[in-house]
C-alpha positions as CSV (number, residue, x, y, z in Angstrom):
1,X,-264.1,207.6,-14.3
2,X,-261.0,206.6,-12.3
3,X,-260.9,206.6,-8.5
4,X,-257.7,206.6,-6.4
5,X,-257.5,206.5,-2.6
6,X,-255.1,209.3,-1.6
7,X,-255.7,209.5,2.2
8,X,-256.5,206.9,4.8
9,X,-255.8,208.2,8.3
10,X,-257.0,208.0,11.9
11,X,-258.6,211.2,13.0
12,X,-257.9,213.2,15.1
13,X,-254.3,212.1,15.4
14,X,-253.9,212.4,19.2
15,X,-257.2,210.8,20.2
16,X,-258.6,209.0,17.2
17,X,-262.3,208.2,17.0
18,X,-262.7,207.9,13.2
19,X,-261.0,207.5,9.8
20,X,-260.6,210.1,7.2
21,X,-260.6,208.8,3.6
22,X,-259.8,211.0,0.6
23,X,-260.3,210.2,-3.1
24,X,-258.8,211.6,-6.3
25,X,-261.5,211.2,-9.0
26,X,-260.6,211.6,-12.6
27,X,-263.8,212.3,-14.5
28,X,-264.5,211.1,-18.0
29,X,-263.4,214.4,-19.4
30,X,-260.1,214.2,-17.5
31,X,-261.0,216.8,-14.9
32,X,-259.9,215.9,-11.4
33,X,-262.0,216.2,-8.2
34,X,-260.8,215.7,-4.6
35,X,-263.3,214.4,-2.1
36,X,-262.9,213.5,1.6
37,X,-265.2,211.8,4.0
38,X,-265.0,210.7,7.6
39,X,-266.3,207.5,9.2
40,X,-266.4,207.0,12.9
41,X,-265.2,203.8,14.5
42,X,-268.9,203.0,15.2
43,X,-269.6,203.4,11.5
44,X,-267.0,200.9,10.5
45,X,-267.2,198.4,13.3
46,X,-264.7,195.5,12.7
47,X,-264.3,196.1,8.9
48,X,-261.0,195.8,7.2
49,X,-259.4,198.7,5.2
50,X,-260.9,197.6,1.9
51,X,-264.4,197.5,3.4
52,X,-263.8,200.9,5.1
53,X,-262.8,202.4,1.8
54,X,-265.9,200.9,0.2
55,X,-268.1,202.5,2.9
56,X,-266.3,205.9,2.4
57,X,-266.9,205.6,-1.4
58,X,-270.6,204.8,-0.8
59,X,-270.9,208.0,1.2
60,X,-269.7,210.3,-1.6
61,X,-270.3,208.4,-4.9
62,X,-273.8,209.8,-5.6
63,X,-272.3,213.3,-5.4
64,X,-269.4,212.3,-7.7
65,X,-271.6,210.7,-10.3
66,X,-273.8,213.8,-10.4
67,X,-270.7,216.1,-10.7
68,X,-269.4,213.9,-13.5
69,X,-272.7,214.4,-15.4
70,X,-272.6,218.2,-14.9
71,X,-268.9,218.7,-15.7
72,X,-269.1,216.5,-18.8
73,X,-271.6,218.8,-20.5
74,X,-269.0,220.9,-22.2
75,X,-265.3,221.5,-22.3
76,X,-265.7,224.7,-24.4
77,X,-265.9,227.2,-21.4
78,X,-262.6,229.0,-20.8
79,X,-261.0,227.8,-24.0
80,X,-259.4,230.0,-26.6
81,X,-261.5,230.6,-29.6
82,X,-259.9,231.4,-33.0
83,X,-262.0,233.8,-35.0
84,X,-262.6,232.8,-38.6
85,X,-260.5,235.2,-40.9
86,X,-263.4,235.4,-43.4
87,X,-265.1,238.0,-41.2
88,X,-264.2,241.5,-40.2
89,X,-265.1,242.6,-36.7
90,X,-266.4,246.2,-36.3
91,X,-264.2,248.0,-33.9
92,X,-265.1,250.1,-30.8
93,X,-267.3,247.5,-29.1
94,X,-267.3,247.6,-25.3
95,X,-266.6,244.5,-23.3
96,X,-270.2,244.0,-22.1
97,X,-271.9,245.0,-25.5
98,X,-274.2,242.5,-27.0
99,X,-272.9,241.7,-30.4
100,X,-275.5,240.6,-32.9
101,X,-274.5,238.5,-35.9
102,X,-275.5,241.3,-38.4
103,X,-272.5,243.5,-37.3
104,X,-270.1,241.1,-38.9
105,X,-269.3,241.8,-42.5
106,X,-268.7,238.8,-44.8
107,X,-265.6,239.6,-46.8
108,X,-265.5,236.4,-48.8
109,X,-268.3,237.4,-51.1
110,X,-266.8,240.0,-53.6
111,X,-269.7,240.7,-55.8
């Protein structure tokens, strides 16, 4: 997992009472998440920027780690699947039909 700070601003701009810190998180499977958290001046006290970023990360890291586990389960969803040419699909199936394996005809066995 790779984490980059992409925002570190006083909030709100005109009468600041907190910091807004945003992170770009690249998960192990290269998917990218964007997470933002806000820390009040009372939360940070007299900490420097590095310490403030660490506090911000501590606020969201458990959520990020959990999302990393979930999103790393599979990359197969929404990918294009190439059908093996050894099988012939029976036509006229509807989009929501349940297709059982026995409707495929194996054309490789020419007995």
